[in-house]
C-alpha positions in Angstrom: -49.1 83.8 117.2 -52.6 84.9 115.0 -55.3 83.5 116.4 -58.0 86.0 114.5 -60.7 83.6 113.7 -63.0 84.6 111.7 -67.2 82.8 111.2 -68.6 83.8 107.8 -72.0 82.4 108.0 -72.5 81.5 111.7 -76.1 81.7 112.0 -77.3 78.4 110.7 -75.3 77.3 113.4 -76.3 79.7 116.2 -79.6 81.3 115.4 -79.4 82.7 119.1 -79.9 79.5 121.1 -76.0 78.7 121.6 -73.0 80.8 122.8 -69.7 81.4 121.1 -68.2 81.6 124.1 -65.8 78.4 123.8 -64.4 80.1 120.5 -63.7 83.4 122.0 -61.7 81.7 124.4 -59.3 80.4 122.4 -58.5 83.9 120.1 -59.7 87.4 118.8 -63.2 86.5 117.0 -66.1 88.1 114.7 -69.0 86.9 113.8 -71.2 87.5 110.5 -74.6 85.7 110.1 -74.0 85.4 106.7 -71.1 86.6 104.2 -72.0 87.8 100.5 -69.4 86.2 97.3 -67.8 90.0 97.0 -67.3 90.0 100.9 -65.5 86.7 101.5 -61.9 88.0 101.2 -62.6 91.4 102.7 -63.7 89.7 105.7 -61.4 86.6 105.8 -58.7 88.7 105.3 -55.6 88.8 108.4 -57.3 85.3 109.8 -55.4 82.5 110.5 -58.5 80.1 110.8 -62.0 80.4 108.7 -65.3 78.9 109.8 -67.7 78.6 107.1 -70.1 76.2 106.1 -71.8 76.9 103.1 -69.3 79.9 102.0 -67.4 78.6 99.4 -63.9 79.0 99.5 -62.0 78.5 95.9 -58.5 78.5 94.8 -58.5 82.3 94.0 -59.9 83.0 97.6 -57.7 80.9 99.5 -54.4 82.5 97.3 -56.1 85.4 98.4 -55.8 85.1 102.2 -52.1 84.9 102.5 -52.2 85.0 106.7 -54.9 81.8 106.4 -53.9 79.0 108.1 -57.1 76.7 108.7 -60.1 76.1 107.3 -62.9 74.9 109.3 -66.4 73.6 107.9 -69.6 74.0 110.2 -70.8 70.9 108.5 -69.8 67.1 107.3 -69.7 67.8 103.8 -66.7 70.2 102.5 -68.4 70.8 98.7 -67.8 74.3 98.9 -63.8 73.9 99.6 -61.1 73.5 97.4 -59.7 71.4 99.0 -56.7 70.3 96.8 -55.5 74.2 96.8 -55.8 74.6 100.1 -53.2 71.4 100.9 -50.7 72.9 98.4 -51.1 75.8 100.5 -50.3 74.0 103.6 -53.5 75.0 105.1 -55.5 72.2 106.9 -59.0 71.8 105.9 -61.3 70.1 109.0 -65.3 68.7 109.5 -66.7 67.6 112.0 -68.0 63.9 111.1 -71.2 62.4 112.8 -72.7 65.1 114.6 -76.0 65.1 113.1 -76.3 61.4 112.6 -79.3 60.9 115.4 -81.1 63.9 114.0 -80.9 63.0 110.2 -82.4 59.4 111.3 -85.1 61.1 113.0 -86.6 63.5 109.9 -85.9 60.2 107.8 -88.4 58.4 110.0 -90.9 61.6 110.1 -90.9 62.0 106.5 -91.8 58.2 106.0 -93.8 58.3 108.9 -95.8 61.2 107.5 -96.3 59.6 103.8 -97.4 56.1 104.9 -99.5 57.3 107.7 -100.9 60.3 106.0 -100.3 63.0 108.6 -100.4 66.1 107.1 -103.6 65.0 104.9 -105.2 64.1 107.7 -104.5 67.2 110.0 -105.8 69.3 107.5 -108.8 67.7 106.8 -110.2 67.3 110.1 -108.8 70.9 110.7 -111.2 71.4 108.2 -114.3 69.9 109.4 -114.2 66.8 107.4 -114.2 64.4 110.4 -116.8 66.3 112.3 -119.1 66.0 109.8 -118.4 62.1 109.3 -121.3 59.8 109.3 -118.6 56.9 111.0 -115.8 57.6 114.1 -113.1 57.3 111.0 -112.2 59.1 108.2 -110.9 57.8 105.4 -109.4 59.5 102.4 -106.1 58.9 101.5 -104.5 55.0 102.0 -102.5 54.2 105.0 -100.0 52.1 104.9 -98.4 49.8 107.4 -94.1 49.7 107.5 -93.9 45.7 108.8 -93.2 43.6 106.1 -92.2 45.7 103.8 -88.2 46.6 102.3 -86.4 49.6 103.2 -83.7 50.2 100.9 -80.8 52.3 102.1 -78.1 54.5 99.4 -75.2 54.7 101.0 -73.9 52.7 104.0 -71.7 54.7 106.3 -73.6 55.7 109.8 -76.2 57.3 108.8 -77.0 54.8 106.6 -76.7 51.9 109.1 -78.6 53.6 111.7 -81.5 54.3 109.6 -81.2 50.6 109.0 -81.6 49.4 113.0 -84.3 51.8 113.1 -86.1 50.0 109.9 -85.5 46.7 111.1 -87.4 48.1 114.5 -90.8 48.6 112.5 -90.0 45.0 111.0 -88.7 45.5 108.0 -86.2 44.2 105.6 -83.3 46.2 105.0 -81.4 46.2 101.8 -78.5 48.4 101.4 -76.5 49.7 98.2 -72.5 51.0 98.7 -69.8 50.9 97.0 -67.8 49.2 99.9 -70.9 46.5 100.1 -70.6 43.6 98.0 -73.8 42.7 96.2 -75.2 38.9 97.5 -73.8 39.4 101.0 -75.8 40.2 104.7 -74.2 41.6 107.3 -76.6 42.1 110.6 -79.4 41.4 108.8 -79.0 43.7 106.0 -78.4 42.2 102.8 -76.4 44.1 99.9 -77.8 44.5 96.3 -77.0 46.7 93.2 -78.2 49.8 93.1 -80.8 49.3 90.3 -82.0 46.1 92.3 -82.6 47.8 95.1 -84.9 50.5 93.3 -86.6 47.9 91.8 -87.4 46.1 94.7 -87.4 48.4 97.9 -90.3 49.9 99.4 -89.0 52.7 100.8 -86.0 54.4 98.8 -83.4 56.7 101.1 -80.5 58.5 100.1 -77.7 58.7 102.4 -74.5 58.9 100.6 -72.4 61.9 99.5 -72.6 64.2 96.5 -70.0 63.1 93.8 -69.6 64.2 90.1 -70.6 60.1 89.4 -73.5 60.4 91.2 -74.8 63.3 90.5 -78.8 62.8 89.5 -78.4 59.1 90.2 -82.1 59.6 91.0 -83.1 59.8 87.0 -86.0 58.8 84.8 -84.2 55.2 84.3 -84.5 54.6 88.3 -87.8 56.6 89.0 -89.6 54.3 86.0 -87.7 51.1 88.1 -90.0 51.9 91.3 -93.5 50.4 92.2 -95.8 52.8 92.0 -96.3 52.2 95.4 -92.9 53.1 96.7 -91.2 56.2 98.9 -88.3 57.8 98.0 -86.9 59.6 101.1 -83.6 62.3 100.4 -81.9 64.0 103.5 -78.8 64.0 102.1 -77.9 66.3 99.4 -80.4 67.6 96.5 -78.7 66.6 93.2 -78.7 63.3 93.5 -82.3 63.6 92.4 -83.5 65.2 89.0 -86.1 67.4 90.3 -87.7 67.5 86.8 -88.0 63.6 86.4 -89.2 63.0 89.7 -91.6 65.8 89.7 -92.9 63.8 86.4 -93.4 60.6 88.0 -95.1 62.2 91.1 -97.4 63.9 89.1 -98.1 60.7 86.8 -99.2 58.8 89.9 -95.8 56.5 89.0 -94.7 57.0 93.2 -96.5 57.6 96.3 -94.8 60.0 97.6 -91.8 61.5 98.3 -90.0 63.1 101.7 -87.5 65.4 100.6 -85.4 67.6 103.1 -82.6 68.9 100.5 -83.1 70.6 96.9 -80.7 70.7 94.0 -80.6 74.6 94.5 -81.1 75.7 98.3 -83.1 78.2 98.9 -85.2 76.9 95.9 -86.8 79.1 93.3 -90.5 80.1 93.0 -90.1 77.9 90.3 -88.7 74.2 91.4 -91.0 71.7 90.4 -90.9 69.7 93.1 -92.3 72.5 95.5 -96.1 71.9 93.7 -95.2 68.4 92.7 -98.2 66.0 93.8 -97.4 63.8 97.5 -93.9 65.3 98.0 -93.3 66.7 101.0 -90.1 69.1 101.9 -88.6 70.8 104.8 -85.9 73.3 104.5 -82.6 71.6 105.2 -83.0 71.4 108.3 -82.9 68.0 109.4 -79.3 68.2 110.7 -80.4 71.2 112.5 -81.8 70.0 116.1 -80.4 72.2 119.3 -78.8 69.0 120.0 -76.8 68.2 117.0 -75.9 72.0 116.7 -74.4 71.8 120.6 -72.4 68.8 118.8 -71.0 70.4 116.1 -70.2 73.9 118.1 -68.2 71.8 120.4 -66.7 69.3 117.6 -66.0 72.7 115.9 -64.3 74.2 119.0 -62.0 71.0 119.7 -60.8 71.2 116.0 -59.6 75.0 116.4 -57.9 74.3 119.7 -56.4 71.1 118.1 -55.0 73.3 115.5 -53.6 76.1 118.2 -52.0 73.0 119.7 -50.0 71.8 116.9 -52.1 68.7 116.2 -55.3 69.0 113.8 -57.9 66.6 113.8 -60.7 65.6 111.7 -58.6 66.7 108.4 -59.9 65.9 105.3 -57.2 66.9 103.0 -54.4 65.0 104.3 -52.0 67.3 106.1 -53.3 66.1 109.6 
């Protein structure tokens, strides 16, 4: 049996602090830190199993790899893969759900706490001497906001959204949610379901936790941003294209929104011309909410389990109907 395994973009999973040893026990493993488009087919040629995070597998790429028998994605989202083309070839596409839930929830509230407590602002001012030269024991500049009693709106109510709701309620917040699986007007576990427009209009915090689809691209557009309270905060730890970046930058620069915390952007890494990089009260982390060592250890272990299960004839975490 062909047990050649190729990892096409392994650096983001393992920048040097993890081990590929468990994967190497399953077959002949070749790991590339990154793979440019022109090298995908040459590097994957002859491999039975291809592991990828963001390296795309189009129908043309899949057709050019006759030995390929499994694509295992080093993530939850499978957007870079033509899953239907893989299905027609009889190639299961596996992913790793749930590995980063706690880490993403943590980053969601890191962004929120930074904005409501103005941590970056006060740290910078203190280092610059504003506190040492102040006439009082305390120093003001940016408004401070208490979360208790405010309304937290969650867009997308899967595992991450539900966990975010629990943490928000622990802060004493009222939680509302929108999801295609929820019926507006119902309440479950203290979380009230509302329409998407109602959520944007009434929430003090809007946090995105939904997958990207053709239907919800730029769902946070000028119309929905105009619905939000000027005192509201927007957080995106899901997918960059859920937000129209020009519309959000304009809203922030015009003071029509109190702040935005972004872990994802439309293009990654962003171009220097990305409007959100210089937008007022926009705080950006480089798509690393998922990347705690603990989360990456789970991702590695689950990926190894996916490959082992496939070699054992029992594919797991299959997303294209071939499990």
